CHARMM internal coordinates of N, CA and C (Angstrom, degrees):
IC EDIT
DIST 1 N 1 CA 1.4522
DIST 1 CA 1 C 1.5234
ANGL 1 N 1 CA 1 C 109.51
DIST 1 C 2 N 1.2806
ANGL 1 CA 1 C 2 N 116.90
DIHE 1 N 1 CA 1 C 2 N 133.69
DIST 2 N 2 CA 1.4574
ANGL 1 C 2 N 2 CA 121.16
DIHE 1 CA 1 C 2 N 2 CA 178.61
DIST 2 CA 2 C 1.5075
ANGL 2 N 2 CA 2 C 109.41
DIHE 1 C 2 N 2 CA 2 C -80.88
DIST 2 C 3 N 1.3154
ANGL 2 CA 2 C 3 N 116.20
DIHE 2 N 2 CA 2 C 3 N 95.33
DIST 3 N 3 CA 1.4576
ANGL 2 C 3 N 3 CA 120.09
DIHE 2 CA 2 C 3 N 3 CA -176.20
DIST 3 CA 3 C 1.5261
ANGL 3 N 3 CA 3 C 111.19
DIHE 2 C 3 N 3 CA 3 C -72.87
DIST 3 C 4 N 1.3092
ANGL 3 CA 3 C 4 N 116.07
DIHE 3 N 3 CA 3 C 4 N 138.11
DIST 4 N 4 CA 1.4419
ANGL 3 C 4 N 4 CA 120.56
DIHE 3 CA 3 C 4 N 4 CA 176.13
DIST 4 CA 4 C 1.5176
ANGL 4 N 4 CA 4 C 113.31
DIHE 3 C 4 N 4 CA 4 C 72.56
DIST 4 C 5 N 1.3150
ANGL 4 CA 4 C 5 N 118.73
DIHE 4 N 4 CA 4 C 5 N 10.13
DIST 5 N 5 CA 1.4655
ANGL 4 C 5 N 5 CA 120.68
DIHE 4 CA 4 C 5 N 5 CA 179.66
DIST 5 CA 5 C 1.5226
ANGL 5 N 5 CA 5 C 110.43
DIHE 4 C 5 N 5 CA 5 C -117.71
DIST 5 C 6 N 1.3031
ANGL 5 CA 5 C 6 N 115.75
DIHE 5 N 5 CA 5 C 6 N 61.50
DIST 6 N 6 CA 1.4639
ANGL 5 C 6 N 6 CA 119.89
DIHE 5 CA 5 C 6 N 6 CA 179.92
DIST 6 CA 6 C 1.5054
ANGL 6 N 6 CA 6 C 107.48
DIHE 5 C 6 N 6 CA 6 C -95.94
DIST 6 C 7 N 1.3162
ANGL 6 CA 6 C 7 N 115.88
DIHE 6 N 6 CA 6 C 7 N 121.72
DIST 7 N 7 CA 1.4713
ANGL 6 C 7 N 7 CA 120.81
DIHE 6 CA 6 C 7 N 7 CA 175.66
DIST 7 CA 7 C 1.5084
ANGL 7 N 7 CA 7 C 106.64
DIHE 6 C 7 N 7 CA 7 C -91.15
DIST 7 C 8 N 1.3128
ANGL 7 CA 7 C 8 N 116.47
DIHE 7 N 7 CA 7 C 8 N 137.08
DIST 8 N 8 CA 1.4622
ANGL 7 C 8 N 8 CA 118.54
DIHE 7 CA 7 C 8 N 8 CA 171.51
DIST 8 CA 8 C 1.5183
ANGL 8 N 8 CA 8 C 108.46
DIHE 7 C 8 N 8 CA 8 C -147.35
DIST 8 C 9 N 1.3048
ANGL 8 CA 8 C 9 N 113.83
DIHE 8 N 8 CA 8 C 9 N 148.59
DIST 9 N 9 CA 1.4578
ANGL 8 C 9 N 9 CA 120.01
DIHE 8 CA 8 C 9 N 9 CA -178.31
DIST 9 CA 9 C 1.5132
ANGL 9 N 9 CA 9 C 109.81
DIHE 8 C 9 N 9 CA 9 C -84.67
DIST 9 C 10 N 1.3200
ANGL 9 CA 9 C 10 N 115.86
DIHE 9 N 9 CA 9 C 10 N 152.25
DIST 10 N 10 CA 1.4726
ANGL 9 C 10 N 10 CA 118.14
DIHE 9 CA 9 C 10 N 10 CA 173.71
DIST 10 CA 10 C 1.5160
ANGL 10 N 10 CA 10 C 109.68
DIHE 9 C 10 N 10 CA 10 C -57.37
DIST 10 C 11 N 1.3247
ANGL 10 CA 10 C 11 N 115.84
DIHE 10 N 10 CA 10 C 11 N 154.05
DIST 11 N 11 CA 1.4762
ANGL 10 C 11 N 11 CA 119.48
DIHE 10 CA 10 C 11 N 11 CA -173.87
DIST 11 CA 11 C 1.5191
ANGL 11 N 11 CA 11 C 112.97
DIHE 10 C 11 N 11 CA 11 C -61.24
DIST 11 C 12 N 1.3446
ANGL 11 CA 11 C 12 N 117.36
DIHE 11 N 11 CA 11 C 12 N -27.56
DIST 12 N 12 CA 1.4594
ANGL 11 C 12 N 12 CA 119.07
DIHE 11 CA 11 C 12 N 12 CA 179.15
DIST 12 CA 12 C 1.5333
ANGL 12 N 12 CA 12 C 110.17
DIHE 11 C 12 N 12 CA 12 C -64.44
DIST 12 C 13 N 1.3236
ANGL 12 CA 12 C 13 N 116.31
DIHE 12 N 12 CA 12 C 13 N -37.28
DIST 13 N 13 CA 1.4603
ANGL 12 C 13 N 13 CA 121.38
DIHE 12 CA 12 C 13 N 13 CA 177.13
DIST 13 CA 13 C 1.5191
ANGL 13 N 13 CA 13 C 110.85
DIHE 12 C 13 N 13 CA 13 C -75.86
DIST 13 C 14 N 1.3310
ANGL 13 CA 13 C 14 N 116.00
DIHE 13 N 13 CA 13 C 14 N -39.44
DIST 14 N 14 CA 1.4645
ANGL 13 C 14 N 14 CA 120.94
DIHE 13 CA 13 C 14 N 14 CA -179.03
DIST 14 CA 14 C 1.5363
ANGL 14 N 14 CA 14 C 110.22
DIHE 13 C 14 N 14 CA 14 C -65.35
DIST 14 C 15 N 1.3043
ANGL 14 CA 14 C 15 N 116.28
DIHE 14 N 14 CA 14 C 15 N -27.66
DIST 15 N 15 CA 1.4767
ANGL 14 C 15 N 15 CA 120.07
DIHE 14 CA 14 C 15 N 15 CA 179.79
DIST 15 CA 15 C 1.5162
ANGL 15 N 15 CA 15 C 113.74
DIHE 14 C 15 N 15 CA 15 C -63.65
DIST 15 C 16 N 1.3386
ANGL 15 CA 15 C 16 N 115.91
DIHE 15 N 15 CA 15 C 16 N -21.26
DIST 16 N 16 CA 1.4636
ANGL 15 C 16 N 16 CA 119.74
DIHE 15 CA 15 C 16 N 16 CA -179.76
DIST 16 CA 16 C 1.5321
ANGL 16 N 16 CA 16 C 111.16
DIHE 15 C 16 N 16 CA 16 C -93.77
DIST 16 C 17 N 1.3253
ANGL 16 CA 16 C 17 N 117.35
DIHE 16 N 16 CA 16 C 17 N -0.60
DIST 17 N 17 CA 1.4595
ANGL 16 C 17 N 17 CA 120.66
DIHE 16 CA 16 C 17 N 17 CA -177.12
DIST 17 CA 17 C 1.5353
ANGL 17 N 17 CA 17 C 109.62
DIHE 16 C 17 N 17 CA 17 C -116.50
DIST 17 C 18 N 1.3126
ANGL 17 CA 17 C 18 N 118.56
DIHE 17 N 17 CA 17 C 18 N 95.32
DIST 18 N 18 CA 1.4688
ANGL 17 C 18 N 18 CA 121.09
DIHE 17 CA 17 C 18 N 18 CA -177.38
DIST 18 CA 18 C 1.5142
ANGL 18 N 18 CA 18 C 114.01
DIHE 17 C 18 N 18 CA 18 C -61.92
DIST 18 C 19 N 1.3391
ANGL 18 CA 18 C 19 N 116.87
DIHE 18 N 18 CA 18 C 19 N -32.43
DIST 19 N 19 CA 1.4758
ANGL 18 C 19 N 19 CA 120.29
DIHE 18 CA 18 C 19 N 19 CA 179.28
DIST 19 CA 19 C 1.5282
ANGL 19 N 19 CA 19 C 109.59
DIHE 18 C 19 N 19 CA 19 C -65.83
DIST 19 C 20 N 1.2987
ANGL 19 CA 19 C 20 N 117.64
DIHE 19 N 19 CA 19 C 20 N -42.62
DIST 20 N 20 CA 1.4547
ANGL 19 C 20 N 20 CA 121.51
DIHE 19 CA 19 C 20 N 20 CA 178.99
DIST 20 CA 20 C 1.5403
ANGL 20 N 20 CA 20 C 110.47
DIHE 19 C 20 N 20 CA 20 C -63.73
DIST 20 C 21 N 1.3252
ANGL 20 CA 20 C 21 N 115.49
DIHE 20 N 20 CA 20 C 21 N -41.48
DIST 21 N 21 CA 1.4651
ANGL 20 C 21 N 21 CA 120.00
DIHE 20 CA 20 C 21 N 21 CA 177.72
DIST 21 CA 21 C 1.5204
ANGL 21 N 21 CA 21 C 110.97
DIHE 20 C 21 N 21 CA 21 C -61.55
DIST 21 C 22 N 1.3298
ANGL 21 CA 21 C 22 N 115.96
DIHE 21 N 21 CA 21 C 22 N -38.09
DIST 22 N 22 CA 1.4642
ANGL 21 C 22 N 22 CA 121.26
DIHE 21 CA 21 C 22 N 22 CA 178.85
DIST 22 CA 22 C 1.5195
ANGL 22 N 22 CA 22 C 110.56
DIHE 21 C 22 N 22 CA 22 C -65.46
DIST 22 C 23 N 1.3257
ANGL 22 CA 22 C 23 N 116.42
DIHE 22 N 22 CA 22 C 23 N -42.11
DIST 23 N 23 CA 1.4575
ANGL 22 C 23 N 23 CA 120.05
DIHE 22 CA 22 C 23 N 23 CA -179.17
DIST 23 CA 23 C 1.5267
ANGL 23 N 23 CA 23 C 111.03
DIHE 22 C 23 N 23 CA 23 C -67.35
DIST 23 C 24 N 1.3225
ANGL 23 CA 23 C 24 N 116.09
DIHE 23 N 23 CA 23 C 24 N -47.59
DIST 24 N 24 CA 1.4514
ANGL 23 C 24 N 24 CA 121.20
DIHE 23 CA 23 C 24 N 24 CA -176.95
DIST 24 CA 24 C 1.5139
ANGL 24 N 24 CA 24 C 111.81
DIHE 23 C 24 N 24 CA 24 C -71.94
DIST 24 C 25 N 1.3154
ANGL 24 CA 24 C 25 N 116.92
DIHE 24 N 24 CA 24 C 25 N -33.84
DIST 25 N 25 CA 1.4536
ANGL 24 C 25 N 25 CA 121.02
DIHE 24 CA 24 C 25 N 25 CA 174.10
DIST 25 CA 25 C 1.4983
ANGL 25 N 25 CA 25 C 115.20
DIHE 24 C 25 N 25 CA 25 C 105.25
DIST 25 C 26 N 1.3183
ANGL 25 CA 25 C 26 N 118.03
DIHE 25 N 25 CA 25 C 26 N -2.15
DIST 26 N 26 CA 1.4537
ANGL 25 C 26 N 26 CA 120.37
DIHE 25 CA 25 C 26 N 26 CA 173.59
DIST 26 CA 26 C 1.5189
ANGL 26 N 26 CA 26 C 109.47
DIHE 25 C 26 N 26 CA 26 C -151.60
DIST 26 C 27 N 1.3242
ANGL 26 CA 26 C 27 N 116.99
DIHE 26 N 26 CA 26 C 27 N 155.46
DIST 27 N 27 CA 1.4318
ANGL 26 C 27 N 27 CA 119.48
DIHE 26 CA 26 C 27 N 27 CA 179.11
DIST 27 CA 27 C 1.5224
ANGL 27 N 27 CA 27 C 111.81
DIHE 26 C 27 N 27 CA 27 C -143.80
DIST 27 C 28 N 1.3422
ANGL 27 CA 27 C 28 N 116.35
DIHE 27 N 27 CA 27 C 28 N 13.02
DIST 28 N 28 CA 1.4583
ANGL 27 C 28 N 28 CA 119.10
DIHE 27 CA 27 C 28 N 28 CA -177.57
DIST 28 CA 28 C 1.5045
ANGL 28 N 28 CA 28 C 110.37
DIHE 27 C 28 N 28 CA 28 C -77.36
DIST 28 C 29 N 1.3059
ANGL 28 CA 28 C 29 N 116.77
DIHE 28 N 28 CA 28 C 29 N 151.44
DIST 29 N 29 CA 1.4695
ANGL 28 C 29 N 29 CA 122.37
DIHE 28 CA 28 C 29 N 29 CA -179.50
DIST 29 CA 29 C 1.5342
ANGL 29 N 29 CA 29 C 111.55
DIHE 28 C 29 N 29 CA 29 C -72.09
DIST 29 C 30 N 1.3391
ANGL 29 CA 29 C 30 N 116.50
DIHE 29 N 29 CA 29 C 30 N -15.50
DIST 30 N 30 CA 1.4713
ANGL 29 C 30 N 30 CA 118.42
DIHE 29 CA 29 C 30 N 30 CA -179.20
DIST 30 CA 30 C 1.5112
ANGL 30 N 30 CA 30 C 111.65
DIHE 29 C 30 N 30 CA 30 C -74.17
DIST 30 C 31 N 1.3493
ANGL 30 CA 30 C 31 N 116.83
DIHE 30 N 30 CA 30 C 31 N -20.21
DIST 31 N 31 CA 1.4510
ANGL 30 C 31 N 31 CA 120.21
DIHE 30 CA 30 C 31 N 31 CA 178.82
DIST 31 CA 31 C 1.5295
ANGL 31 N 31 CA 31 C 109.72
DIHE 30 C 31 N 31 CA 31 C -76.38
DIST 31 C 32 N 1.2963
ANGL 31 CA 31 C 32 N 116.34
DIHE 31 N 31 CA 31 C 32 N 129.83
DIST 32 N 32 CA 1.4594
ANGL 31 C 32 N 32 CA 120.24
DIHE 31 CA 31 C 32 N 32 CA -178.83
DIST 32 CA 32 C 1.5209
ANGL 32 N 32 CA 32 C 110.51
DIHE 31 C 32 N 32 CA 32 C -113.44
DIST 32 C 33 N 1.3116
ANGL 32 CA 32 C 33 N 115.25
DIHE 32 N 32 CA 32 C 33 N 174.65
DIST 33 N 33 CA 1.4784
ANGL 32 C 33 N 33 CA 120.49
DIHE 32 CA 32 C 33 N 33 CA -173.58
DIST 33 CA 33 C 1.5184
ANGL 33 N 33 CA 33 C 113.76
DIHE 32 C 33 N 33 CA 33 C -61.30
DIST 33 C 34 N 1.3300
ANGL 33 CA 33 C 34 N 118.71
DIHE 33 N 33 CA 33 C 34 N -25.85
DIST 34 N 34 CA 1.4384
ANGL 33 C 34 N 34 CA 121.00
DIHE 33 CA 33 C 34 N 34 CA 177.08
DIST 34 CA 34 C 1.5134
ANGL 34 N 34 CA 34 C 113.13
DIHE 33 C 34 N 34 CA 34 C -63.09
DIST 34 C 35 N 1.3206
ANGL 34 CA 34 C 35 N 115.26
DIHE 34 N 34 CA 34 C 35 N -45.36
DIST 35 N 35 CA 1.4690
ANGL 34 C 35 N 35 CA 120.53
DIHE 34 CA 34 C 35 N 35 CA 177.57
DIST 35 CA 35 C 1.5066
ANGL 35 N 35 CA 35 C 110.21
DIHE 34 C 35 N 35 CA 35 C -65.77
DIST 35 C 36 N 1.3292
ANGL 35 CA 35 C 36 N 115.68
DIHE 35 N 35 CA 35 C 36 N -38.34
DIST 36 N 36 CA 1.4458
ANGL 35 C 36 N 36 CA 121.63
DIHE 35 CA 35 C 36 N 36 CA 179.21
DIST 36 CA 36 C 1.5283
ANGL 36 N 36 CA 36 C 110.35
DIHE 35 C 36 N 36 CA 36 C -61.34
DIST 36 C 37 N 1.3349
ANGL 36 CA 36 C 37 N 115.69
DIHE 36 N 36 CA 36 C 37 N -45.65
DIST 37 N 37 CA 1.4649
ANGL 36 C 37 N 37 CA 120.57
DIHE 36 CA 36 C 37 N 37 CA -179.57
DIST 37 CA 37 C 1.5449
ANGL 37 N 37 CA 37 C 110.14
DIHE 36 C 37 N 37 CA 37 C -65.21
DIST 37 C 38 N 1.3154
ANGL 37 CA 37 C 38 N 118.14
DIHE 37 N 37 CA 37 C 38 N -41.20
DIST 38 N 38 CA 1.4695
ANGL 37 C 38 N 38 CA 121.32
DIHE 37 CA 37 C 38 N 38 CA 177.91
DIST 38 CA 38 C 1.5230
ANGL 38 N 38 CA 38 C 111.27
DIHE 37 C 38 N 38 CA 38 C -61.88
DIST 38 C 39 N 1.2899
ANGL 38 CA 38 C 39 N 115.26
DIHE 38 N 38 CA 38 C 39 N -40.12
DIST 39 N 39 CA 1.4960
ANGL 38 C 39 N 39 CA 120.17
DIHE 38 CA 38 C 39 N 39 CA 179.48
DIST 39 CA 39 C 1.5153
ANGL 39 N 39 CA 39 C 109.86
DIHE 38 C 39 N 39 CA 39 C -65.03
DIST 39 C 40 N 1.3155
ANGL 39 CA 39 C 40 N 117.16
DIHE 39 N 39 CA 39 C 40 N -43.34
DIST 40 N 40 CA 1.4649
ANGL 39 C 40 N 40 CA 122.10
DIHE 39 CA 39 C 40 N 40 CA 179.04
DIST 40 CA 40 C 1.5320
ANGL 40 N 40 CA 40 C 109.36
DIHE 39 C 40 N 40 CA 40 C -63.99
DIST 40 C 41 N 1.3229
ANGL 40 CA 40 C 41 N 118.04
DIHE 40 N 40 CA 40 C 41 N -42.33
DIST 41 N 41 CA 1.4759
ANGL 40 C 41 N 41 CA 120.72
DIHE 40 CA 40 C 41 N 41 CA 178.83
DIST 41 CA 41 C 1.5402
ANGL 41 N 41 CA 41 C 111.12
DIHE 40 C 41 N 41 CA 41 C -60.44
DIST 41 C 42 N 1.3222
ANGL 41 CA 41 C 42 N 116.18
DIHE 41 N 41 CA 41 C 42 N -42.71
DIST 42 N 42 CA 1.4770
ANGL 41 C 42 N 42 CA 120.70
DIHE 41 CA 41 C 42 N 42 CA 178.84
DIST 42 CA 42 C 1.5190
ANGL 42 N 42 CA 42 C 111.00
DIHE 41 C 42 N 42 CA 42 C -63.50
DIST 42 C 43 N 1.3212
ANGL 42 CA 42 C 43 N 116.28
DIHE 42 N 42 CA 42 C 43 N -43.39
DIST 43 N 43 CA 1.4617
ANGL 42 C 43 N 43 CA 120.64
DIHE 42 CA 42 C 43 N 43 CA 179.60
DIST 43 CA 43 C 1.5346
ANGL 43 N 43 CA 43 C 109.70
DIHE 42 C 43 N 43 CA 43 C -63.85
DIST 43 C 44 N 1.3257
ANGL 43 CA 43 C 44 N 117.50
DIHE 43 N 43 CA 43 C 44 N -43.79
DIST 44 N 44 CA 1.4712
ANGL 43 C 44 N 44 CA 121.38
DIHE 43 CA 43 C 44 N 44 CA -179.93
DIST 44 CA 44 C 1.5181
ANGL 44 N 44 CA 44 C 109.59
DIHE 43 C 44 N 44 CA 44 C -63.36
DIST 44 C 45 N 1.3389
ANGL 44 CA 44 C 45 N 118.25
DIHE 44 N 44 CA 44 C 45 N -38.05
DIST 45 N 45 CA 1.4703
ANGL 44 C 45 N 45 CA 121.62
DIHE 44 CA 44 C 45 N 45 CA 179.60
DIST 45 CA 45 C 1.5191
ANGL 45 N 45 CA 45 C 109.66
DIHE 44 C 45 N 45 CA 45 C -64.52
DIST 45 C 46 N 1.3442
ANGL 45 CA 45 C 46 N 116.86
DIHE 45 N 45 CA 45 C 46 N -43.24
DIST 46 N 46 CA 1.4661
ANGL 45 C 46 N 46 CA 120.87
DIHE 45 CA 45 C 46 N 46 CA 179.06
DIST 46 CA 46 C 1.5302
ANGL 46 N 46 CA 46 C 110.18
DIHE 45 C 46 N 46 CA 46 C -63.21
DIST 46 C 47 N 1.3211
ANGL 46 CA 46 C 47 N 116.98
DIHE 46 N 46 CA 46 C 47 N -41.84
DIST 47 N 47 CA 1.4602
ANGL 46 C 47 N 47 CA 120.27
DIHE 46 CA 46 C 47 N 47 CA 178.73
DIST 47 CA 47 C 1.5232
ANGL 47 N 47 CA 47 C 111.09
DIHE 46 C 47 N 47 CA 47 C -63.12
DIST 47 C 48 N 1.3219
ANGL 47 CA 47 C 48 N 115.85
DIHE 47 N 47 CA 47 C 48 N -39.27
DIST 48 N 48 CA 1.4697
ANGL 47 C 48 N 48 CA 120.48
DIHE 47 CA 47 C 48 N 48 CA 178.54
DIST 48 CA 48 C 1.5288
ANGL 48 N 48 CA 48 C 110.65
DIHE 47 C 48 N 48 CA 48 C -63.64
DIST 48 C 49 N 1.3330
ANGL 48 CA 48 C 49 N 116.09
DIHE 48 N 48 CA 48 C 49 N -44.00
DIST 49 N 49 CA 1.4700
ANGL 48 C 49 N 49 CA 121.25
DIHE 48 CA 48 C 49 N 49 CA 177.69
DIST 49 CA 49 C 1.5293
ANGL 49 N 49 CA 49 C 111.44
DIHE 48 C 49 N 49 CA 49 C -61.45
DIST 49 C 50 N 1.3306
ANGL 49 CA 49 C 50 N 116.21
DIHE 49 N 49 CA 49 C 50 N -42.14
DIST 50 N 50 CA 1.4484
ANGL 49 C 50 N 50 CA 120.91
DIHE 49 CA 49 C 50 N 50 CA -179.62
DIST 50 CA 50 C 1.5271
ANGL 50 N 50 CA 50 C 109.30
DIHE 49 C 50 N 50 CA 50 C -65.46
DIST 50 C 51 N 1.3265
ANGL 50 CA 50 C 51 N 118.09
DIHE 50 N 50 CA 50 C 51 N -46.31
DIST 51 N 51 CA 1.4557
ANGL 50 C 51 N 51 CA 120.23
DIHE 50 CA 50 C 51 N 51 CA -179.25
DIST 51 CA 51 C 1.5358
ANGL 51 N 51 CA 51 C 111.51
DIHE 50 C 51 N 51 CA 51 C -64.26
DIST 51 C 52 N 1.3278
ANGL 51 CA 51 C 52 N 117.68
DIHE 51 N 51 CA 51 C 52 N -33.70
DIST 52 N 52 CA 1.4575
ANGL 51 C 52 N 52 CA 121.21
DIHE 51 CA 51 C 52 N 52 CA 176.39
DIST 52 CA 52 C 1.5256
ANGL 52 N 52 CA 52 C 110.30
DIHE 51 C 52 N 52 CA 52 C -65.42
DIST 52 C 53 N 1.3527
ANGL 52 CA 52 C 53 N 117.29
DIHE 52 N 52 CA 52 C 53 N -41.61
DIST 53 N 53 CA 1.4503
ANGL 52 C 53 N 53 CA 121.05
DIHE 52 CA 52 C 53 N 53 CA 176.69
DIST 53 CA 53 C 1.5285
ANGL 53 N 53 CA 53 C 111.31
DIHE 52 C 53 N 53 CA 53 C -62.12
DIST 53 C 54 N 1.3220
ANGL 53 CA 53 C 54 N 115.99
DIHE 53 N 53 CA 53 C 54 N -43.24
DIST 54 N 54 CA 1.4630
ANGL 53 C 54 N 54 CA 120.49
DIHE 53 CA 53 C 54 N 54 CA 179.93
DIST 54 CA 54 C 1.5204
ANGL 54 N 54 CA 54 C 110.50
DIHE 53 C 54 N 54 CA 54 C -62.22
DIST 54 C 55 N 1.3398
ANGL 54 CA 54 C 55 N 117.25
DIHE 54 N 54 CA 54 C 55 N -43.66
DIST 55 N 55 CA 1.4674
ANGL 54 C 55 N 55 CA 120.63
DIHE 54 CA 54 C 55 N 55 CA 177.72
DIST 55 CA 55 C 1.5223
ANGL 55 N 55 CA 55 C 110.62
DIHE 54 C 55 N 55 CA 55 C -60.94
DIST 55 C 56 N 1.3199
ANGL 55 CA 55 C 56 N 116.13
DIHE 55 N 55 CA 55 C 56 N -42.18
DIST 56 N 56 CA 1.4728
ANGL 55 C 56 N 56 CA 121.21
DIHE 55 CA 55 C 56 N 56 CA -179.75
DIST 56 CA 56 C 1.5414
ANGL 56 N 56 CA 56 C 109.86
DIHE 55 C 56 N 56 CA 56 C -61.09
DIST 56 C 57 N 1.3439
ANGL 56 CA 56 C 57 N 115.81
DIHE 56 N 56 CA 56 C 57 N -46.89
DIST 57 N 57 CA 1.4684
ANGL 56 C 57 N 57 CA 119.92
DIHE 56 CA 56 C 57 N 57 CA 178.95
DIST 57 CA 57 C 1.5239
ANGL 57 N 57 CA 57 C 111.44
DIHE 56 C 57 N 57 CA 57 C -64.57
DIST 57 C 58 N 1.2895
ANGL 57 CA 57 C 58 N 117.33
DIHE 57 N 57 CA 57 C 58 N -39.98
DIST 58 N 58 CA 1.4678
ANGL 57 C 58 N 58 CA 121.05
DIHE 57 CA 57 C 58 N 58 CA -179.62
DIST 58 CA 58 C 1.5276
ANGL 58 N 58 CA 58 C 110.97
DIHE 57 C 58 N 58 CA 58 C -64.33
DIST 58 C 59 N 1.3182
ANGL 58 CA 58 C 59 N 116.94
DIHE 58 N 58 CA 58 C 59 N -33.41
DIST 59 N 59 CA 1.4721
ANGL 58 C 59 N 59 CA 120.63
DIHE 58 CA 58 C 59 N 59 CA 179.67
DIST 59 CA 59 C 1.5214
ANGL 59 N 59 CA 59 C 112.14
DIHE 58 C 59 N 59 CA 59 C -74.79
DIST 59 C 60 N 1.3473
ANGL 59 CA 59 C 60 N 116.98
DIHE 59 N 59 CA 59 C 60 N -21.23
DIST 60 N 60 CA 1.4592
ANGL 59 C 60 N 60 CA 120.48
DIHE 59 CA 59 C 60 N 60 CA 179.85
DIST 60 CA 60 C 1.5171
ANGL 60 N 60 CA 60 C 111.96
DIHE 59 C 60 N 60 CA 60 C -74.89
DIST 60 C 61 N 1.3198
ANGL 60 CA 60 C 61 N 116.24
DIHE 60 N 60 CA 60 C 61 N -27.79
DIST 61 N 61 CA 1.4873
ANGL 60 C 61 N 61 CA 119.95
DIHE 60 CA 60 C 61 N 61 CA -175.47
DIST 61 CA 61 C 1.5299
ANGL 61 N 61 CA 61 C 110.69
DIHE 60 C 61 N 61 CA 61 C -75.36
END
COOR INIT
IC SEED 1 N 1 CA 1 C
IC BUILD
């Protein structure tokens, strides 16, 4: 996994892509890049926690 290499389009461009809005979870113009970055950080943290759990389980076998 390419850590820290998340590409994302500016919200003006994302506003025209309903699929991207569905994935990210919001599409309103009031959302700015700060909220977007926070959301990505939280998702990355969850993924890191999950991968750590998987590694732990894999080592038990």
